[in-house]
MARDO-559183 format. One record per residue: x, y, z of N, C-alpha, C in turn; residue number from 1. Coordinates in nm, 2 decimals. Layout:
BEGIN
<atom <X Y Z> <X Y Z> <X Y Z> NUM>
...
END
This chain:
BEGIN
<atom <25.27 15.06 23.55> <25.25 15.05 23.40> <25.34 15.12 23.31> 1>
<atom <25.40 15.23 23.36> <25.48 15.32 23.30> <25.62 15.24 23.27> 2>
<atom <25.67 15.17 23.37> <25.78 15.09 23.35> <25.79 14.99 23.27> 3>
<atom <25.65 14.94 23.24> <25.64 14.83 23.14> <25.64 14.89 23.00> 4>
<atom <25.60 15.01 22.97> <25.61 15.07 22.83> <25.73 15.14 22.80> 5>
<atom <25.83 15.16 22.91> <25.97 15.23 22.88> <26.05 15.14 22.77> 6>
<atom <26.06 15.00 22.80> <26.14 14.92 22.70> <26.09 14.94 22.56> 7>
<atom <25.95 14.92 22.55> <25.89 14.95 22.41> <25.92 15.07 22.36> 8>
<atom <25.92 15.17 22.42> <25.96 15.32 22.38> <26.09 15.33 22.34> 9>
<atom <26.19 15.26 22.43> <26.33 15.27 22.39> <26.35 15.19 22.26> 10>
<atom <26.30 15.06 22.23> <26.32 14.99 22.12> <26.25 15.06 22.00> 11>
<atom <26.16 15.15 22.01> <26.11 15.22 21.90> <26.19 15.32 21.86> 12>
<atom <26.24 15.39 21.97> <26.35 15.51 21.94> <26.48 15.46 21.87> 13>
<atom <26.50 15.33 21.92> <26.65 15.28 21.88> <26.65 15.24 21.74> 14>
<atom <26.51 15.17 21.70> <26.49 15.11 21.55> <26.51 15.23 21.44> 15>
<atom <26.58 15.19 21.34> <26.59 15.31 21.23> <26.47 15.32 21.16> 16>
<atom <26.42 15.44 21.12> <26.30 15.47 21.04> <26.32 15.42 20.89> 17>
<atom <26.22 15.36 20.86> <26.22 15.29 20.71> <26.22 15.42 20.62> 18>
<atom <26.32 15.42 20.53> <26.34 15.55 20.43> <26.23 15.55 20.34> 19>
<atom <26.15 15.65 20.33> <26.04 15.68 20.25> <26.09 15.71 20.11> 20>
<atom <26.00 15.65 20.01> <26.02 15.66 19.87> <26.02 15.82 19.83> 21>
<atom <26.12 15.86 19.79> <26.12 15.99 19.75> <26.09 16.02 19.59> 22>
<atom <26.05 16.12 19.55> <26.02 16.14 19.39> <26.15 16.11 19.32> 23>
<atom <26.27 16.15 19.37> <26.39 16.12 19.30> <26.41 15.97 19.29> 24>
<atom <26.39 15.89 19.38> <26.39 15.75 19.35> <26.30 15.69 19.26> 25>
<atom <26.19 15.73 19.27> <26.08 15.69 19.18> <26.13 15.73 19.03> 26>
<atom <26.17 15.83 19.01> <26.22 15.88 18.89> <26.33 15.81 18.83> 27>
<atom <26.42 15.77 18.92> <26.53 15.70 18.89> <26.50 15.55 18.84> 28>
<atom <26.40 15.48 18.92> <26.34 15.34 18.87> <26.26 15.36 18.74> 29>
<atom <26.18 15.45 18.74> <26.13 15.47 18.62> <26.23 15.48 18.49> 30>
<atom <26.33 15.57 18.50> <26.44 15.58 18.39> <26.50 15.44 18.36> 31>
<atom <26.53 15.37 18.47> <26.60 15.23 18.46> <26.50 15.14 18.38> 32>
<atom <26.38 15.14 18.42> <26.29 15.05 18.34> <26.28 15.10 18.19> 33>
<atom <26.25 15.22 18.17> <26.24 15.27 18.03> <26.39 15.24 17.96> 34>
<atom <26.49 15.24 18.02> <26.63 15.22 17.96> <26.62 15.06 17.92> 35>
<atom <26.59 14.98 18.01> <26.56 14.84 18.00> <26.48 14.81 17.87> 36>
<atom <26.37 14.87 17.87> <26.27 14.85 17.74> <26.35 14.89 17.63> 37>
<atom <26.40 15.01 17.63> <26.46 15.05 17.50> <26.58 14.96 17.46> 38>
<atom <26.65 14.91 17.54> <26.76 14.81 17.51> <26.70 14.70 17.45> 39>
<atom <26.61 14.63 17.52> <26.56 14.50 17.48> <26.43 14.51 17.39> 40>
<atom <26.41 14.64 17.33> <26.29 14.64 17.25> <26.27 14.55 17.14> 41>
<atom <26.37 14.52 17.06> <26.38 14.42 16.96> <26.34 14.29 16.99> 42>
<atom <26.40 14.24 17.11> <26.39 14.12 17.16> <26.24 14.10 17.23> 43>
<atom <26.18 14.20 17.28> <26.04 14.20 17.32> <25.94 14.18 17.19> 44>
<atom <25.98 14.28 17.09> <25.90 14.27 16.98> <25.90 14.12 16.92> 45>
<atom <26.02 14.05 16.92> <26.03 13.93 16.84> <25.95 13.82 16.93> 46>
<atom <25.97 13.84 17.07> <25.90 13.75 17.16> <25.76 13.75 17.13> 47>
<atom <25.69 13.88 17.14> <25.56 13.88 17.10> <25.51 13.84 16.96> 48>
<atom <25.59 13.86 16.88> <25.57 13.82 16.72> <25.55 13.66 16.74> 49>
<atom <25.62 13.60 16.82> <25.61 13.45 16.80> <25.52 13.39 16.91> 50>
<atom <25.49 13.47 17.03> <25.41 13.40 17.14> <25.25 13.45 17.10> 51>
<atom <25.23 13.57 17.06> <25.10 13.61 17.05> <25.01 13.51 16.95> 52>
<atom <25.06 13.46 16.84> <24.96 13.37 16.77> <24.95 13.24 16.84> 53>
<atom <25.06 13.19 16.92> <25.03 13.08 17.00> <24.91 13.08 17.11> 54>
<atom <24.93 13.22 17.17> <24.82 13.25 17.28> <24.69 13.26 17.21> 55>
<atom <24.68 13.30 17.09> <24.54 13.31 17.03> <24.49 13.17 16.99> 56>
<atom <24.57 13.09 16.94> <24.54 12.95 16.93> <24.48 12.88 17.04> 57>
<atom <24.55 12.90 17.15> <24.53 12.83 17.28> <24.37 12.90 17.33> 58>
<atom <24.37 13.02 17.31> <24.24 13.07 17.37> <24.13 13.02 17.29> 59>
<atom <24.14 13.04 17.16> <24.03 13.01 17.06> <24.00 12.85 17.09> 60>
<atom <24.10 12.77 17.12> <24.06 12.61 17.15> <23.97 12.61 17.26> 61>
<atom <23.99 12.69 17.35> <23.90 12.68 17.47> <23.76 12.75 17.48> 62>
<atom <23.72 12.80 17.35> <23.60 12.88 17.33> <23.50 12.76 17.30> 63>
<atom <23.37 12.83 17.30> <23.25 12.72 17.27> <23.25 12.75 17.12> 64>
<atom <23.15 12.66 17.05> <23.13 12.66 16.90> <23.09 12.80 16.86> 65>
<atom <23.00 12.85 16.92> <22.94 12.99 16.87> <23.05 13.10 16.90> 66>
<atom <23.10 13.09 17.01> <23.20 13.22 17.04> <23.32 13.21 16.96> 67>
<atom <23.35 13.08 16.91> <23.47 13.08 16.81> <23.48 13.15 16.69> 68>
<atom <23.34 13.19 16.65> <23.30 13.24 16.52> <23.29 13.39 16.55> 69>
<atom <23.30 13.45 16.67> <23.29 13.58 16.69> <23.42 13.65 16.69> 70>
<atom <23.42 13.78 16.73> <23.56 13.85 16.75> <23.63 13.86 16.88> 71>
<atom <23.56 13.79 16.98> <23.60 13.77 17.11> <23.75 13.71 17.12> 72>
<atom <23.83 13.76 17.22> <23.98 13.74 17.21> <23.99 13.62 17.34> 73>
<atom <23.89 13.64 17.44> <23.90 13.55 17.54> <23.78 13.46 17.57> 74>
<atom <23.78 13.35 17.60> <23.67 13.26 17.63> <23.57 13.32 17.73> 75>
<atom <23.43 13.30 17.71> <23.34 13.33 17.81> <23.35 13.23 17.91> 76>
<atom <23.35 13.11 17.87> <23.36 12.97 17.95> <23.46 12.89 17.89> 77>
<atom <23.55 12.85 17.98> <23.65 12.77 17.94> <23.61 12.62 17.91> 78>
<atom <23.62 12.59 17.77> <23.56 12.46 17.74> <23.69 12.37 17.72> 79>
<atom <23.71 12.32 17.84> <23.83 12.20 17.82> <23.78 12.08 17.76> 80>
<atom <23.67 12.05 17.75> <23.60 11.93 17.68> <23.65 11.93 17.54> 81>
<atom <23.69 12.04 17.47> <23.71 12.06 17.32> <23.83 11.95 17.30> 82>
<atom <23.93 11.94 17.39> <24.04 11.86 17.38> <23.99 11.71 17.39> 83>
<atom <23.89 11.67 17.47> <23.86 11.54 17.47> <23.78 11.50 17.35> 84>
<atom <23.70 11.61 17.31> <23.63 11.58 17.17> <23.73 11.54 17.05> 85>
<atom <23.84 11.62 17.05> <23.94 11.59 16.95> <24.00 11.46 16.96> 86>
<atom <24.04 11.41 17.09> <24.10 11.29 17.10> <23.99 11.17 17.07> 87>
<atom <23.86 11.19 17.10> <23.78 11.10 17.06> <23.74 11.09 16.91> 88>
<atom <23.79 11.18 16.83> <23.77 11.18 16.68> <23.84 11.05 16.63> 89>
<atom <23.75 10.97 16.54> <23.81 10.84 16.49> <23.94 10.87 16.41> 90>
<atom <24.04 10.79 16.44> <24.16 10.81 16.37> <24.27 10.91 16.43> 91>
<atom <24.23 10.99 16.53> <24.33 11.05 16.59> <24.44 11.00 16.66> 92>
<atom <24.40 10.91 16.73> <24.52 10.83 16.81> <24.60 10.75 16.71> 93>
<atom <24.54 10.70 16.61> <24.62 10.62 16.51> <24.72 10.73 16.45> 94>
<atom <24.69 10.86 16.42> <24.77 10.95 16.35> <24.89 10.98 16.47> 95>
<atom <24.86 10.98 16.60> <24.95 11.01 16.69> <25.05 10.87 16.69> 96>
<atom <25.00 10.76 16.69> <25.09 10.64 16.69> <25.18 10.64 16.56> 97>
<atom <25.13 10.66 16.45> <25.19 10.66 16.33> <25.32 10.78 16.33> 98>
<atom <25.29 10.89 16.38> <25.38 11.00 16.38> <25.49 10.97 16.48> 99>
<atom <25.46 10.91 16.61> <25.55 10.87 16.70> <25.65 10.76 16.63> 100>
<atom <25.59 10.67 16.56> <25.68 10.58 16.50> <25.76 10.63 16.39> 101>
<atom <25.71 10.73 16.30> <25.79 10.77 16.21> <25.89 10.86 16.25> 102>
<atom <25.87 10.94 16.35> <25.95 11.05 16.41> <26.08 10.98 16.49> 103>
<atom <26.02 10.88 16.56> <26.12 10.81 16.66> <26.21 10.72 16.58> 104>
<atom <26.18 10.63 16.47> <26.25 10.55 16.40> <26.35 10.63 16.32> 105>
<atom <26.29 10.73 16.27> <26.37 10.80 16.16> <26.48 10.87 16.23> 106>
<atom <26.44 10.92 16.35> <26.57 10.98 16.42> <26.67 10.89 16.47> 107>
<atom <26.63 10.78 16.51> <26.74 10.70 16.55> <26.81 10.65 16.43> 108>
<atom <26.76 10.62 16.32> <26.82 10.57 16.20> <26.92 10.67 16.16> 109>
<atom <26.87 10.79 16.16> <26.96 10.91 16.11> <27.07 10.94 16.20> 110>
<atom <27.07 10.93 16.33> <27.17 10.94 16.41> <27.28 10.84 16.42> 111>
<atom <27.24 10.71 16.40> <27.32 10.58 16.40> <27.40 10.60 16.26> 112>
<atom <27.33 10.64 16.15> <27.38 10.64 16.03> <27.48 10.75 15.99> 113>
<atom <27.45 10.86 16.05> <27.53 10.99 16.01> <27.65 10.99 16.10> 114>
<atom <27.65 10.92 16.21> <27.79 10.94 16.30> <27.90 10.89 16.24> 115>
<atom <27.90 10.77 16.18> <28.03 10.71 16.12> <28.08 10.79 16.00> 116>
<atom <27.97 10.84 15.91> <28.01 10.93 15.80> <28.08 11.06 15.85> 117>
<atom <28.00 11.13 15.95> <28.06 11.25 15.99> <28.20 11.25 16.06> 118>
<atom <28.22 11.13 16.12> <28.35 11.10 16.21> <28.45 11.08 16.09> 119>
<atom <28.44 11.00 15.99> <28.54 10.99 15.87> <28.58 11.13 15.80> 120>
<atom <28.45 11.21 15.79> <28.48 11.32 15.70> <28.56 11.42 15.78> 121>
<atom <28.55 11.41 15.93> <28.60 11.50 16.02> <28.76 11.46 16.06> 122>
<atom <28.77 11.34 16.07> <28.90 11.29 16.13> <28.99 11.20 16.05> 123>
<atom <28.93 11.16 15.93> <29.00 11.06 15.85> <29.08 11.16 15.74> 124>
<atom <29.20 11.11 15.69> <29.25 11.17 15.57> <29.26 11.06 15.47> 125>
<atom <29.18 11.08 15.37> <29.18 10.97 15.25> <29.15 11.05 15.13> 126>
<atom <29.18 10.97 15.03> <29.18 11.03 14.89> <29.04 11.05 14.85> 127>
<atom <29.00 11.15 14.80> <28.84 11.19 14.77> <28.77 11.24 14.89> 128>
<atom <28.83 11.29 15.00> <28.78 11.32 15.10> <28.69 11.47 15.08> 129>
<atom <28.77 11.54 15.01> <28.69 11.68 14.98> <28.58 11.66 14.88> 130>
<atom <28.61 11.57 14.78> <28.49 11.53 14.70> <28.38 11.48 14.76> 131>
<atom <28.40 11.39 14.87> <28.29 11.32 14.94> <28.21 11.43 15.01> 132>
<atom <28.29 11.53 15.07> <28.21 11.65 15.15> <28.14 11.72 15.05> 133>
<atom <28.19 11.75 14.93> <28.12 11.84 14.83> <27.99 11.77 14.78> 134>
<atom <28.00 11.63 14.77> <27.88 11.55 14.73> <27.76 11.56 14.86> 135>
<atom <27.80 11.57 14.97> <27.73 11.58 15.08> <27.66 11.71 15.08> 136>
<atom <27.73 11.83 15.07> <27.68 11.96 15.05> <27.59 11.97 14.95> 137>
<atom <27.62 11.90 14.83> <27.53 11.90 14.70> <27.40 11.84 14.74> 138>
<atom <27.39 11.74 14.82> <27.27 11.67 14.85> <27.19 11.77 14.95> 139>
<atom <27.25 11.84 15.02> <27.18 11.94 15.10> <27.09 12.06 15.02> 140>
<atom <27.15 12.07 14.90> <27.10 12.19 14.81> <27.00 12.12 14.72> 141>
<atom <26.99 11.99 14.72> <26.89 11.94 14.61> <26.75 11.93 14.66> 142>
<atom <26.66 11.99 14.63> <26.52 11.97 14.68> <26.45 11.84 14.68> 143>
<atom <26.38 11.80 14.77> <26.32 11.68 14.77> <26.21 11.65 14.65> 144>
<atom <26.17 11.77 14.60> <26.08 11.75 14.48> <26.14 11.71 14.36> 145>
<atom <26.26 11.75 14.36> <26.34 11.71 14.22> <26.35 11.55 14.21> 146>
<atom <26.37 11.47 14.31> <26.37 11.33 14.30> <26.25 11.25 14.34> 147>
<atom <26.15 11.32 14.38> <26.04 11.25 14.42> <25.97 11.16 14.32> 148>
<atom <25.98 11.19 14.20> <25.91 11.10 14.10> <25.97 10.96 14.10> 149>
<atom <26.11 10.97 14.05> <26.18 10.83 14.06> <26.18 10.76 14.20> 150>
<atom <26.17 10.83 14.31> <26.17 10.76 14.44> <26.03 10.71 14.48> 151>
<atom <25.94 10.78 14.41> <25.79 10.73 14.43> <25.78 10.60 14.34> 152>
<atom <25.84 10.61 14.22> <25.82 10.48 14.14> <25.90 10.35 14.19> 153>
<atom <26.02 10.38 14.26> <26.08 10.27 14.30> <26.03 10.22 14.43> 154>
<atom <25.95 10.30 14.52> <25.89 10.25 14.63> <25.77 10.21 14.61> 155>
<atom <25.69 10.25 14.53> <25.56 10.18 14.49> <25.55 10.10 14.39> 156>
<atom <25.62 10.10 14.29> <25.63 10.01 14.19> <25.72 9.87 14.22> 157>
<atom <25.84 9.89 14.24> <25.92 9.81 14.26> <25.93 9.73 14.41> 158>
<atom <25.89 9.82 14.50> <25.91 9.76 14.65> <25.76 9.74 14.69> 159>
<atom <25.66 9.80 14.62> <25.53 9.77 14.67> <25.50 9.82 14.80> 160>
<atom <25.56 9.94 14.85> <25.53 10.00 14.97> <25.46 10.13 14.98> 161>
<atom <25.36 10.14 14.88> <25.28 10.26 14.87> <25.19 10.25 14.98> 162>
<atom <25.13 10.35 15.04> <25.03 10.36 15.13> <25.10 10.31 15.28> 163>
<atom <25.22 10.33 15.29> <25.29 10.31 15.43> <25.38 10.42 15.43> 164>
<atom <25.44 10.43 15.56> <25.54 10.53 15.60> <25.69 10.47 15.58> 165>
<atom <25.69 10.35 15.53> <25.83 10.29 15.52> <25.92 10.37 15.43> 166>
<atom <25.86 10.40 15.30> <25.95 10.48 15.21> <26.00 10.60 15.28> 167>
<atom <25.95 10.66 15.37> <26.00 10.78 15.44> <26.10 10.74 15.56> 168>
<atom <26.10 10.62 15.60> <26.17 10.58 15.73> <26.29 10.50 15.67> 169>
<atom <26.28 10.42 15.58> <26.40 10.33 15.54> <26.52 10.42 15.49> 170>
<atom <26.49 10.52 15.40> <26.60 10.61 15.36> <26.70 10.67 15.47> 171>
<atom <26.65 10.70 15.58> <26.72 10.75 15.68> <26.81 10.66 15.72> 172>
<atom <26.82 10.54 15.71> <26.94 10.43 15.74> <27.05 10.45 15.67> 173>
<atom <27.05 10.53 15.56> <27.16 10.56 15.49> <27.22 10.71 15.50> 174>
<atom <27.18 10.77 15.62> <27.24 10.90 15.65> <27.15 11.01 15.60> 175>
<atom <27.18 11.14 15.66> <27.10 11.26 15.60> <27.21 11.36 15.59> 176>
<atom <27.21 11.42 15.46> <27.31 11.51 15.43> <27.34 11.61 15.54> 177>
<atom <27.22 11.68 15.57> <27.24 11.79 15.66> <27.29 11.76 15.80> 178>
<atom <27.25 11.64 15.85> <27.28 11.58 15.98> <27.44 11.54 15.96> 179>
<atom <27.48 11.48 15.85> <27.62 11.46 15.84> <27.71 11.58 15.84> 180>
<atom <27.66 11.69 15.76> <27.75 11.81 15.76> <27.74 11.89 15.90> 181>
<atom <27.63 11.88 15.97> <27.62 11.94 16.11> <27.72 11.87 16.19> 182>
<atom <27.70 11.76 16.21> <27.78 11.67 16.29> <27.94 11.66 16.27> 183>
<atom <27.96 11.68 16.15> <28.10 11.69 16.10> <28.16 11.82 16.15> 184>
<atom <28.09 11.93 16.14> <28.14 12.05 16.19> <28.17 12.06 16.33> 185>
<atom <28.07 11.99 16.41> <28.09 11.97 16.55> <28.23 11.89 16.58> 186>
<atom <28.23 11.78 16.51> <28.34 11.68 16.53> <28.49 11.77 16.51> 187>
<atom <28.49 11.85 16.43> <28.60 11.93 16.40> <28.65 12.01 16.52> 188>
<atom <28.57 12.03 16.62> <28.61 12.10 16.73> <28.66 12.04 16.84> 189>
<atom <28.66 11.90 16.82> <28.73 11.79 16.91> <28.86 11.79 16.89> 190>
<atom <28.96 11.83 16.97> <29.10 11.81 16.94> <29.15 11.67 16.92> 191>
<atom <29.24 11.66 16.81> <29.29 11.53 16.77> <29.37 11.48 16.87> 192>
<atom <29.42 11.55 16.99> <29.50 11.51 17.08> <29.45 11.39 17.16> 193>
<atom <29.30 11.42 17.18> <29.22 11.30 17.25> <29.20 11.19 17.18> 194>
<atom <29.21 11.17 17.04> <29.21 11.07 16.97> <29.33 11.00 16.99> 195>
<atom <29.45 11.08 16.96> <29.58 11.03 16.96> <29.62 10.95 17.10> 196>
<atom <29.55 11.01 17.21> <29.59 10.96 17.33> <29.51 10.80 17.35> 197>
<atom <29.39 10.80 17.29> <29.30 10.68 17.29> <29.38 10.58 17.22> 198>
<atom <29.43 10.61 17.09> <29.49 10.53 17.02> <29.63 10.47 17.09> 199>
<atom <29.70 10.55 17.16> <29.83 10.52 17.24> <29.80 10.40 17.34> 200>
<atom <29.67 10.42 17.40> <29.63 10.35 17.49> <29.58 10.21 17.44> 201>
<atom <29.58 10.20 17.31> <29.54 10.04 17.24> <29.39 10.06 17.20> 202>
<atom <29.32 10.16 17.19> <29.20 10.17 17.14> <29.20 10.17 16.98> 203>
<atom <29.12 10.11 16.91> <29.10 10.11 16.77> <29.01 10.23 16.74> 204>
<atom <28.99 10.23 16.60> <28.89 10.34 16.55> <28.76 10.34 16.61> 205>
<atom <28.71 10.21 16.63> <28.56 10.19 16.67> <28.56 10.22 16.81> 206>
<atom <28.65 10.18 16.89> <28.66 10.20 17.04> <28.68 10.35 17.07> 207>
<atom <28.75 10.42 17.00> <28.78 10.56 17.00> <28.66 10.63 16.97> 208>
<atom <28.59 10.59 16.86> <28.47 10.67 16.84> <28.36 10.65 16.97> 209>
<atom <28.35 10.50 17.01> <28.25 10.49 17.12> <28.29 10.55 17.25> 210>
<atom <28.41 10.54 17.28> <28.45 10.57 17.42> <28.49 10.71 17.43> 211>
<atom <28.55 10.79 17.33> <28.60 10.92 17.34> <28.51 11.03 17.26> 212>
<atom <28.49 10.99 17.14> <28.42 11.11 17.05> <28.28 11.12 17.08> 213>
<atom <28.21 11.00 17.10> <28.06 11.02 17.12> <28.04 11.10 17.26> 214>
<atom <28.10 11.05 17.36> <28.06 11.13 17.49> <28.09 11.29 17.48> 215>
<atom <28.19 11.32 17.40> <28.23 11.46 17.37> <28.14 11.52 17.28> 216>
<atom <28.07 11.45 17.19> <27.98 11.50 17.09> <27.84 11.49 17.12> 217>
<atom <27.80 11.47 17.23> <27.68 11.47 17.27> <27.57 11.60 17.26> 218>
<atom <27.63 11.71 17.26> <27.57 11.84 17.22> <27.53 11.84 17.07> 219>
<atom <27.62 11.80 16.99> <27.62 11.79 16.85> <27.50 11.67 16.80> 220>
<atom <27.51 11.55 16.88> <27.42 11.45 16.86> <27.28 11.50 16.87> 221>
<atom <27.26 11.56 16.99> <27.15 11.61 17.04> <27.07 11.71 16.94> 222>
<atom <27.17 11.78 16.87> <27.12 11.90 16.77> <27.05 11.83 16.65> 223>
<atom <27.13 11.72 16.60> <27.09 11.65 16.49> <26.97 11.56 16.50> 224>
<atom <26.96 11.51 16.62> <26.84 11.44 16.67> <26.72 11.52 16.67> 225>
<atom <26.74 11.64 16.73> <26.60 11.72 16.75> <26.57 11.78 16.61> 226>
<atom <26.68 11.82 16.52> <26.63 11.87 16.39> <26.56 11.77 16.31> 227>
<atom <26.61 11.63 16.33> <26.54 11.54 16.24> <26.41 11.48 16.30> 228>
<atom <26.39 11.49 16.44> <26.26 11.46 16.51> <26.16 11.58 16.47> 229>
<atom <26.21 11.70 16.46> <26.10 11.82 16.42> <26.06 11.81 16.28> 230>
<atom <26.17 11.76 16.21> <26.14 11.76 16.07> <26.04 11.63 16.03> 231>
<atom <26.06 11.52 16.09> <25.97 11.42 16.06> <25.83 11.43 16.13> 232>
<atom <25.83 11.50 16.25> <25.71 11.53 16.31> <25.62 11.63 16.23> 233>
<atom <25.68 11.74 16.18> <25.60 11.81 16.10> <25.59 11.80 15.96> 234>
<atom <25.64 11.66 15.90> <25.66 11.65 15.77> <25.52 11.65 15.71> 235>
<atom <25.47 11.71 15.61> <25.34 11.70 15.54> <25.36 11.65 15.39> 236>
<atom <25.47 11.68 15.35> <25.48 11.65 15.19> <25.51 11.50 15.17> 237>
<atom <25.59 11.43 15.25> <25.61 11.29 15.25> <25.48 11.21 15.28> 238>
<atom <25.43 11.22 15.38> <25.31 11.14 15.40> <25.19 11.17 15.30> 239>
<atom <25.18 11.28 15.23> <25.10 11.32 15.14> <25.12 11.24 15.01> 240>
<atom <25.25 11.22 14.98> <25.29 11.14 14.85> <25.28 10.99 14.88> 241>
<atom <25.31 10.94 15.00> <25.33 10.79 15.00> <25.19 10.74 15.07> 242>
<atom <25.15 10.81 15.17> <25.04 10.75 15.25> <24.90 10.80 15.24> 243>
<atom <24.87 10.89 15.16> <24.75 10.96 15.14> <24.64 10.85 15.10> 244>
<atom <24.67 10.75 15.03> <24.57 10.66 14.99> <24.54 10.56 15.10> 245>
<atom <24.60 10.58 15.23> <24.58 10.48 15.33> <24.56 10.56 15.45> 246>
<atom <24.44 10.58 15.51> <24.42 10.66 15.61> <24.47 10.59 15.74> 247>
<atom <24.50 10.48 15.74> <24.56 10.40 15.86> <24.71 10.43 15.89> 248>
<atom <24.75 10.50 15.77> <24.90 10.53 15.78> <24.93 10.69 15.78> 249>
<atom <24.81 10.75 15.80> <24.83 10.89 15.81> <24.91 10.95 15.93> 250>
<atom <24.98 11.06 15.92> <25.05 11.12 16.04> <24.97 11.23 16.09> 251>
<atom <25.00 11.30 16.21> <24.92 11.40 16.25> <24.94 11.53 16.17> 252>
<atom <25.04 11.55 16.10> <25.04 11.68 16.00> <24.95 11.65 15.88> 253>
<atom <24.94 11.55 15.83> <24.86 11.52 15.73> <24.69 11.50 15.77> 254>
<atom <24.70 11.42 15.88> <24.55 11.40 15.94> <24.49 11.54 15.97> 255>
<atom <24.58 11.63 16.03> <24.51 11.77 16.08> <24.44 11.83 15.96> 256>
<atom <24.51 11.83 15.83> <24.46 11.88 15.72> <24.30 11.83 15.68> 257>
<atom <24.30 11.69 15.71> <24.16 11.63 15.69> <24.07 11.67 15.81> 258>
<atom <24.12 11.67 15.92> <24.03 11.71 16.05> <23.99 11.85 16.03> 259>
<atom <24.06 11.95 15.97> <24.01 12.09 15.95> <23.92 12.08 15.84> 260>
<atom <23.93 11.99 15.73> <23.82 11.99 15.62> <23.69 11.95 15.67> 261>
<atom <23.69 11.86 15.78> <23.58 11.80 15.83> <23.52 11.87 15.95> 262>
<atom <23.60 11.99 16.01> <23.54 12.08 16.11> <23.57 12.21 16.07> 263>
<atom <23.53 12.24 15.93> <23.59 12.38 15.88> <23.51 12.50 15.95> 264>
<atom <23.40 12.46 16.02> <23.33 12.57 16.08> <23.34 12.57 16.24> 265>
<atom <23.41 12.46 16.27> <23.43 12.46 16.42> <23.57 12.49 16.44> 266>
<atom <23.60 12.61 16.47> <23.74 12.67 16.48> <23.80 12.63 16.61> 267>
<atom <23.71 12.61 16.71> <23.77 12.58 16.84> <23.83 12.44 16.84> 268>
<atom <23.76 12.35 16.77> <23.81 12.20 16.77> <23.94 12.21 16.69> 269>
<atom <23.93 12.29 16.57> <24.05 12.29 16.48> <24.16 12.34 16.54> 270>
<atom <24.16 12.45 16.63> <24.27 12.51 16.72> <24.31 12.42 16.84> 271>
<atom <24.20 12.33 16.89> <24.24 12.22 16.98> <24.33 12.12 16.93> 272>
<atom <24.29 12.08 16.81> <24.36 11.98 16.73> <24.52 12.03 16.71> 273>
<atom <24.53 12.16 16.68> <24.64 12.22 16.65> <24.74 12.22 16.77> 274>
<atom <24.67 12.25 16.88> <24.75 12.27 17.02> <24.81 12.12 17.03> 275>
<atom <24.73 12.02 17.02> <24.78 11.88 17.07> <24.89 11.84 16.97> 276>
<atom <24.88 11.88 16.83> <25.00 11.87 16.75> <25.13 11.93 16.79> 277>
<atom <25.11 12.06 16.82> <25.23 12.13 16.86> <25.27 12.10 16.99> 278>
<atom <25.20 12.06 17.09> <25.25 12.06 17.22> <25.38 11.94 17.25> 279>
<atom <25.38 11.84 17.19> <25.49 11.74 17.23> <25.62 11.81 17.15> 280>
<atom <25.63 11.88 17.05> <25.75 11.94 16.99> <25.78 12.04 17.08> 281>
<atom <25.70 12.12 17.13> <25.73 12.25 17.21> <25.78 12.19 17.35> 282>
<atom <25.73 12.07 17.41> <25.77 12.01 17.52> <25.93 11.95 17.50> 283>
<atom <25.95 11.90 17.38> <26.07 11.83 17.36> <26.18 11.94 17.36> 284>
<atom <26.15 12.04 17.28> <26.25 12.15 17.28> <26.27 12.23 17.41> 285>
<atom <26.17 12.22 17.47> <26.18 12.31 17.63> <26.29 12.22 17.71> 286>
<atom <26.27 12.09 17.71> <26.36 12.01 17.79> <26.50 11.98 17.74> 287>
<atom <26.52 12.01 17.61> <26.65 11.98 17.56> <26.71 12.10 17.48> 288>
<atom <26.65 12.23 17.51> <26.69 12.33 17.44> <26.83 12.37 17.49> 289>
<atom <26.89 12.35 17.60> <27.03 12.37 17.64> <27.13 12.30 17.56> 290>
<atom <27.09 12.16 17.52> <27.20 12.08 17.44> <27.18 12.13 17.29> 291>
<atom <27.04 12.16 17.26> <27.02 12.21 17.11> <27.10 12.32 17.08> 292>
<atom <27.09 12.42 17.18> <27.16 12.55 17.15> <27.32 12.54 17.14> 293>
<atom <27.37 12.46 17.25> <27.50 12.43 17.24> <27.55 12.36 17.12> 294>
<atom <27.49 12.26 17.06> <27.53 12.19 16.96> <27.54 12.27 16.85> 295>
<atom <27.43 12.34 16.81> <27.41 12.43 16.70> <27.52 12.55 16.70> 296>
<atom <27.56 12.60 16.82> <27.64 12.70 16.84> <27.81 12.64 16.80> 297>
<atom <27.83 12.55 16.87> <27.96 12.48 16.85> <28.01 12.45 16.71> 298>
<atom <27.89 12.41 16.62> <27.93 12.37 16.49> <27.99 12.47 16.41> 299>
<atom <27.98 12.60 16.45> <28.03 12.71 16.37> <28.15 12.77 16.41> 300>
<atom <28.23 12.71 16.51> <28.35 12.72 16.57> <28.46 12.72 16.46> 301>
<atom <28.46 12.61 16.40> <28.56 12.56 16.31> <28.51 12.52 16.17> 302>
<atom <28.57 12.56 16.07> <28.50 12.50 15.94> <28.60 12.42 15.86> 303>
END
């Protein structure tokens, strides 16, 4: 029996002992943690500032009708059925469909119409180029409330499109000032040598734009597409002006106000509807944040 235990004892004696955690090592780790918190304190505070309201909305959306009126911060029972009740609200799916139509079509039209203008302002040399750029910048500074009356009279009286979302979608086919300016700034960062090489190989301006410029400008295009999608998804002023008289044309942002008025005491349902409105935007930004940040960053490299 003794000769069987000898190898075990020899292995135990040969294995190094695990170092014990000394007070000095614990103090060093504590100091490192406090140093990290001190260095990132502003970032932590900013993150909490943006995250905590969203957490509050989500937790309230999962409360019962009675608990939502109390001071409780966490649900006693997780009422996932609140989201089903919101989806079953008459008109809610119609608001979703209208918002997807508005945001999707407006984004596509904005991108398609803004790319040629931005390319011309960035790479062409023609008389009146600086004046054209100043006009684009001037349109960025013009509030939409300034031109809303003549625009409404045109779309409602002349075109008879009041009660629809087309007065908000059709103008996007003529470009957006902010998207043109942002994409123009990005295209300035593309060296002209690439364009000259493509022209030497026999490419015209259109093929150069499609084969050379657009693949290199994907981050900038993604940035303007996300900006336009978010603006259309969250737009409240436009649908209120043009579509308020027709509930079948309401969007989520405008329909949410009506939903809140109908359920002004049911804060759990109101918060559940708010989460459903915010969720697609958060998901889109989460999956496209790399291209979005890259596009916005590179637009400021060259003016």
